[in-house]
LORO-678307 format. One line per field, with one value per residue (C-alpha): residue number from 1; residue in three letters; chain; x, y, z. Coordinates in nm, 4 decimals. Example, Ala and Ser with C-alpha at 12.3 -4.5 7.8 and 13.67 -1.06 7.14 Angstrom:
2
num	c(1 | 2)
residu	c(ALA | SER)
chaine	c(A | A)
u	c(1.2300 | 1.3670)
v	c(-0.4500 | -0.1060)
w	c(0.7800 | 0.7140)
***
This chain:
227
num	c(1 | 2 | 3 | 4 | 5 | 6 | 7 | 8 | 9 | 10 | 11 | 12 | 13 | 14 | 15 | 16 | 17 | 18 | 19 | 20 | 21 | 22 | 23 | 24 | 25 | 26 | 27 | 28 | 29 | 30 | 31 | 32 | 33 | 34 | 35 | 36 | 37 | 38 | 39 | 40 | 41 | 42 | 43 | 44 | 45 | 46 | 47 | 48 | 49 | 50 | 51 | 52 | 53 | 54 | 55 | 56 | 57 | 58 | 59 | 60 | 61 | 62 | 63 | 64 | 65 | 66 | 67 | 68 | 69 | 70 | 71 | 72 | 73 | 74 | 75 | 76 | 77 | 78 | 79 | 80 | 81 | 82 | 83 | 84 | 85 | 86 | 87 | 88 | 89 | 90 | 91 | 92 | 93 | 94 | 95 | 96 | 97 | 98 | 99 | 100 | 101 | 102 | 103 | 104 | 105 | 106 | 107 | 108 | 109 | 110 | 111 | 112 | 113 | 114 | 115 | 116 | 117 | 118 | 119 | 120 | 121 | 122 | 123 | 124 | 125 | 126 | 127 | 128 | 129 | 130 | 131 | 132 | 133 | 134 | 135 | 136 | 137 | 138 | 139 | 140 | 141 | 142 | 143 | 144 | 145 | 146 | 147 | 148 | 149 | 150 | 151 | 152 | 153 | 154 | 155 | 156 | 157 | 158 | 159 | 160 | 161 | 162 | 163 | 164 | 165 | 166 | 167 | 168 | 169 | 170 | 171 | 172 | 173 | 174 | 175 | 176 | 177 | 178 | 179 | 180 | 181 | 182 | 183 | 184 | 185 | 186 | 187 | 188 | 189 | 190 | 191 | 192 | 193 | 194 | 195 | 196 | 197 | 198 | 199 | 200 | 201 | 202 | 203 | 204 | 205 | 206 | 207 | 208 | 209 | 210 | 211 | 212 | 213 | 214 | 215 | 216 | 217 | 218 | 219 | 220 | 221 | 222 | 223 | 224 | 225 | 226 | 227)
residu	c(MET | LYS | ASN | LEU | TYR | ILE | THR | LEU | GLY | PHE | MET | LEU | ALA | THR | VAL | ALA | VAL | THR | ALA | GLN | THR | ARG | GLU | THR | GLU | ARG | ALA | ASP | LYS | LEU | PHE | ALA | ARG | MET | GLU | TYR | VAL | ASP | ALA | ALA | LYS | GLU | TYR | LEU | ASP | VAL | LYS | LYS | LYS | ASP | ASP | TYR | VAL | LYS | LYS | GLN | LEU | ALA | GLU | THR | TYR | TYR | ASN | LEU | PHE | ASN | SER | LYS | GLU | ALA | ILE | LYS | TRP | TYR | ALA | ASP | VAL | THR | LYS | THR | PRO | GLN | ASP | ALA | GLU | THR | TYR | TYR | LYS | TYR | ALA | GLN | MET | LEU | LYS | ALA | GLU | GLY | LYS | TYR | GLU | GLU | SER | ASN | VAL | GLN | MET | GLN | LYS | PHE | ALA | SER | LEU | ALA | PRO | GLY | ASP | GLN | ARG | ALA | LYS | SER | PHE | LEU | GLN | ASP | PRO | ASN | TYR | LEU | PRO | LYS | LEU | ARG | SER | GLN | ALA | LYS | LEU | PHE | ASP | GLU | LYS | LYS | LEU | ASP | ILE | ASN | ASP | GLU | LYS | TYR | GLY | SER | PHE | GLY | GLY | VAL | LEU | THR | ASN | ASP | ASN | THR | PHE | TYR | PHE | THR | SER | SER | ARG | ASN | THR | ALA | ARG | LYS | THR | TYR | GLY | ALA | ASP | GLU | GLN | PRO | TYR | LEU | ASP | ILE | TYR | THR | ALA | THR | TYR | ASN | ALA | ASN | GLY | THR | PHE | SER | GLU | PRO | VAL | PRO | LEU | SER | ASP | VAL | ASN | SER | LYS | TRP | HIS | GLU | GLY | THR | VAL | ALA | VAL | THR | ALA | ASP | GLY | SER | THR | MET | TYR)
chaine	c(A | A | A | A | A | A | A | A | A | A | A | A | A | A | A | A | A | A | A | A | A | A | A | A | A | A | A | A | A | A | A | A | A | A | A | A | A | A | A | A | A | A | A | A | A | A | A | A | A | A | A | A | A | A | A | A | A | A | A | A | A | A | A | A | A | A | A | A | A | A | A | A | A | A | A | A | A | A | A | A | A | A | A | A | A | A | A | A | A | A | A | A | A | A | A | A | A | A | A | A | A | A | A | A | A | A | A | A | A | A | A | A | A | A | A | A | A | A | A | A | A | A | A | A | A | A | A | A | A | A | A | A | A | A | A | A | A | A | A | A | A | A | A | A | A | A | A | A | A | A | A | A | A | A | A | A | A | A | A | A | A | A | A | A | A | A | A | A | A | A | A | A | A | A | A | A | A | A | A | A | A | A | A | A | A | A | A | A | A | A | A | A | A | A | A | A | A | A | A | A | A | A | A | A | A | A | A | A | A | A | A | A | A | A | A | A | A | A | A | A | A | A | A | A | A | A | A)
u	c(5.6025 | 5.5962 | 5.5326 | 5.2502 | 5.0801 | 5.1115 | 4.9714 | 4.6849 | 4.6013 | 4.5958 | 4.3681 | 4.1218 | 4.1145 | 4.0508 | 3.7638 | 3.6088 | 3.6299 | 3.4853 | 3.1958 | 3.1239 | 3.1360 | 2.8884 | 2.6591 | 2.6532 | 2.6758 | 2.3092 | 2.3007 | 2.6168 | 2.4712 | 2.1512 | 2.3553 | 2.5650 | 2.2428 | 2.1206 | 1.8280 | 1.8701 | 1.5395 | 1.6030 | 1.9742 | 1.8909 | 1.6688 | 1.9457 | 2.2115 | 1.9778 | 1.9360 | 2.3099 | 2.3458 | 2.6901 | 2.7095 | 3.0761 | 3.2132 | 3.1621 | 2.7923 | 2.7335 | 2.8909 | 2.6934 | 2.3751 | 2.4753 | 2.5488 | 2.2262 | 2.0113 | 2.2071 | 2.1193 | 1.7550 | 1.7743 | 1.6443 | 1.8316 | 1.7264 | 1.8487 | 2.1594 | 2.2543 | 2.2095 | 2.4573 | 2.7025 | 2.7221 | 2.8317 | 3.0692 | 3.2499 | 3.3526 | 3.6603 | 3.8491 | 3.6852 | 3.7552 | 3.6604 | 3.3491 | 3.1967 | 3.2189 | 3.0704 | 2.7722 | 2.7185 | 2.7198 | 2.4566 | 2.2244 | 2.2631 | 2.1923 | 1.8769 | 1.7527 | 1.8284 | 2.1250 | 2.3489 | 2.6073 | 2.6603 | 2.6761 | 2.9486 | 3.1569 | 3.1539 | 3.2184 | 3.5245 | 3.6551 | 3.5788 | 3.7555 | 4.0642 | 4.0932 | 4.0075 | 4.1163 | 4.1379 | 3.7791 | 3.5550 | 3.2875 | 3.5360 | 3.6431 | 3.2816 | 3.2056 | 3.5071 | 3.4143 | 3.0717 | 2.9969 | 2.6597 | 2.5123 | 2.2059 | 2.0823 | 2.1351 | 1.9192 | 1.6490 | 1.6407 | 1.5587 | 1.2051 | 1.0023 | 0.9726 | 0.6987 | 0.4191 | 0.3840 | 0.0665 | -0.0272 | -0.1795 | -0.4844 | -0.2931 | -0.0354 | -0.0324 | 0.0018 | 0.2089 | 0.4052 | 0.6449 | 0.5642 | 0.8061 | 0.9499 | 0.6309 | 0.6300 | 0.3368 | 0.3194 | 0.1582 | -0.1562 | -0.2020 | -0.0812 | 0.0993 | 0.3667 | 0.5259 | 0.7159 | 0.5610 | 0.5988 | 0.2237 | 0.1720 | 0.1327 | 0.0961 | 0.4640 | 0.7535 | 0.9073 | 1.2584 | 1.4879 | 1.6517 | 1.3371 | 1.0671 | 0.8617 | 0.7235 | 0.9411 | 0.8914 | 0.6560 | 0.5652 | 0.2082 | 0.0035 | -0.2942 | -0.4750 | -0.4517 | -0.8036 | -0.9025 | -1.0177 | -0.6709 | -0.7484 | -0.6090 | -0.7756 | -0.7129 | -0.3498 | -0.2929 | 0.0324 | 0.1991 | 0.1890 | 0.3773 | 0.6788 | 0.6837 | 0.8932 | 0.9442 | 1.2321 | 1.2508 | 1.1421 | 1.3105 | 1.1888 | 1.0920 | 1.1533 | 0.9182 | 0.9920 | 0.7957 | 0.5718 | 0.4978 | 0.6138 | 0.9205 | 0.9849 | 1.3274)
v	c(-1.5284 | -1.3862 | -1.7322 | -1.7775 | -1.4539 | -1.5536 | -1.8998 | -1.7655 | -1.5037 | -1.7668 | -1.9894 | -1.7051 | -1.6126 | -1.9759 | -2.0003 | -1.6792 | -1.8011 | -2.1397 | -1.9818 | -1.7500 | -2.0426 | -2.2370 | -1.9358 | -1.8722 | -2.2327 | -2.2637 | -1.9192 | -1.9939 | -2.3190 | -2.1436 | -1.8707 | -2.1305 | -2.2933 | -1.9480 | -1.9642 | -1.5961 | -1.5210 | -1.7791 | -1.6926 | -1.3294 | -1.4372 | -1.6537 | -1.3824 | -1.1311 | -1.3708 | -1.3695 | -1.1766 | -1.0304 | -0.9083 | -0.8769 | -0.7600 | -1.1040 | -1.1188 | -0.7606 | -0.8318 | -1.1523 | -0.9564 | -0.6977 | -0.9711 | -1.1541 | -0.8472 | -0.7642 | -1.1078 | -1.0495 | -0.7041 | -0.5539 | -0.2311 | -0.0494 | -0.3236 | -0.3859 | -0.0165 | -0.0220 | -0.3060 | -0.2020 | 0.1434 | -0.0219 | -0.2688 | -0.0050 | 0.1907 | -0.0282 | -0.0986 | -0.3589 | -0.5451 | -0.3919 | -0.6046 | -0.4898 | -0.1260 | -0.2182 | -0.3932 | -0.1081 | 0.1339 | -0.0698 | -0.0688 | 0.3077 | 0.3504 | 0.1392 | 0.3863 | 0.6836 | 0.7968 | 0.8600 | 1.0872 | 0.8465 | 0.5601 | 0.7387 | 0.7755 | 0.3985 | 0.3386 | 0.5610 | 0.3392 | 0.0324 | 0.1782 | 0.2682 | -0.0906 | -0.2570 | -0.0167 | -0.2961 | -0.4100 | -0.3240 | -0.2006 | 0.0469 | 0.1613 | 0.2136 | 0.4109 | 0.6384 | 0.7125 | 0.8429 | 0.8407 | 1.0161 | 0.8133 | 0.7030 | 1.0525 | 1.1550 | 0.8677 | 0.9471 | 1.3093 | 1.2129 | 1.2317 | 0.9137 | 0.6942 | 0.4760 | 0.4974 | 0.2154 | 0.0906 | -0.1876 | -0.4834 | -0.6635 | -0.9946 | -0.8741 | -1.0412 | -0.8184 | -1.0685 | -1.2698 | -1.1503 | -1.1496 | -1.0427 | -1.1125 | -1.0677 | -1.1619 | -1.0861 | -1.2912 | -1.1984 | -1.3968 | -1.1979 | -1.4772 | -1.3348 | -1.5376 | -1.4332 | -1.5736 | -1.5710 | -1.7172 | -1.7092 | -2.0854 | -2.1317 | -2.5075 | -2.5154 | -2.5657 | -2.2370 | -2.1353 | -2.0858 | -1.7687 | -1.5569 | -1.7841 | -1.7465 | -2.0419 | -2.1673 | -1.9741 | -2.1002 | -1.9825 | -1.8535 | -1.7681 | -1.5393 | -1.3914 | -1.0194 | -0.8967 | -0.6240 | -0.3994 | -0.4034 | -0.6586 | -1.0082 | -1.3421 | -1.5255 | -1.6513 | -2.0260 | -2.2151 | -2.3590 | -2.7171 | -2.8783 | -2.6524 | -2.6056 | -2.8375 | -2.8719 | -2.6209 | -2.2571 | -2.1668 | -1.8564 | -1.5915 | -1.7037 | -1.5909 | -1.6890 | -1.6892 | -1.4475 | -1.7244 | -1.8461 | -2.1984 | -2.2186 | -2.1120 | -2.0682)
w	c(2.1460 | 1.7927 | 1.6518 | 1.9031 | 1.7888 | 1.4236 | 1.4886 | 1.6994 | 1.4375 | 1.1654 | 1.3731 | 1.4404 | 1.0719 | 0.9787 | 1.2286 | 1.0892 | 0.7289 | 0.8214 | 1.0103 | 0.7174 | 0.4749 | 0.6836 | 0.7156 | 0.3397 | 0.2240 | 0.1279 | -0.0335 | -0.2308 | -0.3634 | -0.4683 | -0.6376 | -0.8219 | -0.9462 | -1.0600 | -0.8152 | -0.7425 | -0.5712 | -0.2995 | -0.2869 | -0.2088 | 0.0796 | 0.2230 | 0.1950 | 0.3588 | 0.6506 | 0.7221 | 1.0471 | 0.9898 | 0.6313 | 0.5452 | 0.2094 | 0.0567 | 0.1462 | 0.0333 | -0.3040 | -0.3434 | -0.2769 | -0.5362 | -0.7897 | -0.7089 | -0.7616 | -1.0776 | -1.2166 | -1.1225 | -1.2853 | -0.9634 | -1.0252 | -0.7075 | -0.4745 | -0.6838 | -0.6641 | -0.2871 | -0.2410 | -0.5143 | -0.3541 | -0.0305 | -0.1962 | -0.4038 | -0.0950 | -0.1243 | -0.4508 | -0.6740 | -0.9973 | -1.3313 | -1.3842 | -1.0569 | -1.1663 | -1.5035 | -1.3486 | -1.1034 | -1.3977 | -1.5821 | -1.2838 | -1.2442 | -1.6137 | -1.5811 | -1.3193 | -1.5439 | -1.3330 | -1.6314 | -1.4709 | -1.1821 | -1.4283 | -1.6241 | -1.3081 | -1.2607 | -1.6310 | -1.6093 | -1.3285 | -1.5384 | -1.8412 | -1.6391 | -1.5149 | -1.8463 | -2.1224 | -2.3790 | -2.3233 | -2.6200 | -2.3802 | -2.2357 | -2.5820 | -2.6912 | -2.3751 | -2.4120 | -2.7734 | -2.6728 | -2.2979 | -2.3351 | -2.6197 | -2.4253 | -2.3234 | -2.6862 | -2.8062 | -2.5533 | -2.6665 | -3.0239 | -3.1566 | -3.1124 | -3.4197 | -3.2730 | -3.0199 | -2.7716 | -2.6106 | -2.3758 | -2.5601 | -2.4275 | -2.4350 | -2.1823 | -1.8436 | -1.5357 | -1.3400 | -1.5926 | -1.8613 | -2.2325 | -2.5055 | -2.8500 | -3.0523 | -3.4218 | -3.6547 | -3.9746 | -4.3064 | -4.2212 | -3.8953 | -3.6698 | -3.3678 | -3.1872 | -2.8587 | -2.5617 | -2.2144 | -1.8652 | -1.7970 | -1.7852 | -1.4095 | -1.4527 | -1.5419 | -1.3026 | -1.1929 | -1.2990 | -1.0003 | -1.1331 | -1.1086 | -0.9631 | -1.2821 | -1.4820 | -1.7667 | -2.0918 | -2.3624 | -2.7118 | -2.7456 | -3.0505 | -3.1099 | -3.4077 | -3.4793 | -3.5599 | -3.8042 | -3.5169 | -3.3579 | -3.0873 | -3.0388 | -2.9850 | -2.6605 | -2.6663 | -2.6616 | -2.6089 | -2.9167 | -2.7934 | -3.0818 | -3.0155 | -2.6377 | -2.4233 | -2.0482 | -2.0680 | -2.1777 | -2.5301 | -2.6672 | -2.9070 | -3.2566 | -3.6128 | -3.8955 | -4.2689 | -4.4892 | -4.6221 | -4.2693 | -4.3445 | -4.1206 | -3.7641 | -3.6096)
***
C-alpha cells in the first residue's frame, strides 16, 4: 500500500509539472529569446500562477525595467525563501521607485546569502549612498530638448567641437521591432546645435547604421573618428 501511495503521488506530481510546462511553453520560449513584452502577456494568461510563473513575471518585468510591476511580483515571490540574485533584483526595483529603506532590507538579505559578492561588499560599506547623493546640491540643470521623441527612447548624446550632435534613438518606425521591448532597433542620429540653443531636425546616420542595434558613440576631439 505504501508503495502504491508513493507511485500515485509521483504520477500526480509528474502530470502537474507536465501541464505547467505545456501552459508556459510559449512564454518560456519568448523569455529565452528575450522577447519580454510578449512573454509577460503569455505568463499573465496562465490561469493558475504558481511560484514559477510569478517569478518569471518578476524577472520579465525586471528585464523590461518596469519597476512597479516587478515589485508587485517580487513581493509575492519573496514570501518564500529565494536565491541571492532574486533579492538583489527586487532591491534594485525598489530603489528605482525611491523606496530606499525597503530596498536596503532586500539588499541585507542578498548580502547575507552572497557575502563575497562585490555588490554586497559595496552595499555594506555604505548602504545609504544613494539618498546621500540625492541630497547634494545639483551640479547641472536638465531640460527637455526639442529633438526628444515622446514615444521612442533617445540617449547617449555627444556634442562635437563643430556643434554636430550625435545620439542613439529607437524612433525609426520603419525598422523591425526588437522583441525585448517592442521598440524599433536603435540607430545613430545626427543634428546640428544652433547658436540659439535649438537643434536642426535629426537625421539617421546612414553610413553607420545597420539592420541591428547601434550603440552609443564616442567621437575624437578633432571629429575625425567615431567609436
